[in-house]
C-alpha positions as a Markdown table, in Angstrom:
| # | Residue | x | y | z |
|---|---|---|---|---|
| 1 | Met | 0.0 | 0.0 | 0.0 |
| 2 | Leu | 2.8 | 2.5 | 0.9 |
| 3 | Asp | 4.4 | 2.0 | -2.5 |
| 4 | Ser | 1.2 | 2.6 | -4.3 |
| 5 | Gly | 1.3 | 5.4 | -6.9 |
| 6 | Glu | -2.1 | 6.7 | -5.7 |
| 7 | Phe | -0.8 | 7.0 | -2.1 |
| 8 | Val | 2.2 | 9.0 | -3.2 |
| 9 | Glu | 0.1 | 11.3 | -5.4 |
| 10 | Asp | -2.3 | 11.9 | -2.4 |
| 11 | Val | 0.6 | 12.8 | -0.1 |
| 12 | Leu | 2.1 | 15.1 | -2.7 |
| 13 | Ala | -1.3 | 16.8 | -3.4 |
| 14 | Glu | -1.9 | 17.4 | 0.4 |
| 15 | Thr | 1.7 | 18.8 | 0.8 |
| 16 | Glu | 1.2 | 21.2 | -2.1 |
| 17 | Ala | -2.2 | 22.3 | -0.8 |
| 18 | Ala | -0.8 | 23.0 | 2.7 |
| 19 | Ala | 2.0 | 25.0 | 1.2 |
| 20 | Thr | -0.4 | 27.2 | -0.7 |
| 21 | Arg | -2.6 | 27.8 | 2.4 |
| 22 | Arg | 0.3 | 29.2 | 4.4 |
| 23 | Pro | 0.9 | 32.9 | 3.7 |
| 24 | Val | 4.4 | 33.8 | 2.9 |
| 25 | Arg | 5.9 | 36.9 | 4.6 |
| 26 | Ser | 9.4 | 37.7 | 5.6 |
| 27 | Val | 10.4 | 37.3 | 9.2 |
| 28 | Asp | 11.5 | 40.9 | 9.2 |
| 29 | Glu | 8.0 | 42.1 | 8.1 |
| 30 | Val | 6.4 | 40.2 | 11.0 |
| 31 | Leu | 9.0 | 41.5 | 13.5 |
| 32 | Ala | 8.5 | 45.1 | 12.4 |
| 33 | Glu | 4.8 | 44.8 | 12.6 |
| 34 | Val | 4.8 | 43.2 | 16.0 |
| 35 | Ala | 7.3 | 45.6 | 17.5 |
| 36 | Gly | 5.0 | 48.5 | 16.5 |
| 37 | Glu | 1.9 | 46.9 | 18.1 |
| 38 | Phe | 3.2 | 45.5 | 21.5 |
| 39 | Gly | 5.5 | 46.4 | 24.3 |
| 40 | Val | 8.9 | 44.7 | 24.5 |
| 41 | Ser | 7.9 | 41.9 | 26.9 |
| 42 | Ala | 4.8 | 40.9 | 24.9 |
| 43 | Ala | 6.4 | 41.5 | 21.5 |
| 44 | Arg | 8.7 | 38.5 | 21.6 |
| 45 | Gly | 6.0 | 35.9 | 22.3 |
| 46 | Glu | 3.7 | 37.5 | 19.7 |
| 47 | Phe | 6.5 | 37.6 | 17.2 |
| 48 | Tyr | 7.2 | 33.9 | 17.6 |
| 49 | Arg | 3.5 | 33.0 | 17.3 |
| 50 | Arg | 2.9 | 35.2 | 14.2 |
| 51 | Ala | 6.2 | 34.4 | 12.5 |
| 52 | Tyr | 5.4 | 30.7 | 12.9 |
| 53 | Arg | 2.0 | 31.1 | 11.3 |
| 54 | Glu | 3.0 | 33.7 | 8.6 |
| 55 | Thr | 6.5 | 32.8 | 7.4 |
| 56 | Pro | 8.2 | 29.7 | 6.0 |
| 57 | Ala | 11.1 | 30.2 | 8.5 |
| 58 | Thr | 11.9 | 27.6 | 11.2 |
| 59 | Met | 11.8 | 28.0 | 15.0 |
| 60 | Ala | 15.6 | 27.6 | 14.9 |
| 61 | Glu | 15.8 | 30.8 | 12.8 |
| 62 | Phe | 13.5 | 32.7 | 15.2 |
| 63 | Ala | 15.7 | 31.6 | 18.1 |
| 64 | Arg | 18.9 | 32.7 | 16.4 |
| 65 | Arg | 17.4 | 36.1 | 15.5 |
| 66 | Thr | 16.2 | 36.8 | 19.1 |
| 67 | Gly | 19.0 | 35.1 | 21.1 |
| 68 | Arg | 16.7 | 32.6 | 22.7 |
| 69 | Ser | 16.6 | 28.8 | 22.7 |
| 70 | Gln | 14.5 | 26.7 | 20.3 |
| 71 | Ser | 12.6 | 25.3 | 23.3 |
| 72 | Ala | 11.7 | 28.9 | 24.4 |
| 73 | Val | 10.4 | 29.6 | 20.9 |
| 74 | Trp | 8.4 | 26.4 | 20.9 |
| 75 | Leu | 6.9 | 27.1 | 24.3 |
| 76 | Ala | 5.8 | 30.6 | 23.2 |
| 77 | Val | 4.2 | 29.2 | 20.0 |
| 78 | Arg | 2.5 | 26.5 | 22.0 |
| 79 | Arg | 1.1 | 29.0 | 24.5 |
| 80 | Gly | -0.3 | 31.0 | 21.6 |
| 81 | Lys | -2.1 | 28.0 | 20.2 |
| 82 | Gln | -3.7 | 27.3 | 23.6 |
| 83 | Gly | -4.7 | 30.9 | 24.3 |
């Protein structure tokens, strides 16, 4: 079943559909927007959550840009999904 052509085509179609649903913005665009809307303490968490949703960048990149660990970024994103 896993080597079925139909299965592979279905997986590829879903991957392409997911990629087209995710808006593509630059990390810098999201950072600038968030910095203007929030105070410093709230801005970092909001940046992580929005950048995760709105850019194709990884959590590792967000961590590098802000001097935080990947786990701190992951926790902020997770808090945003729960709240």
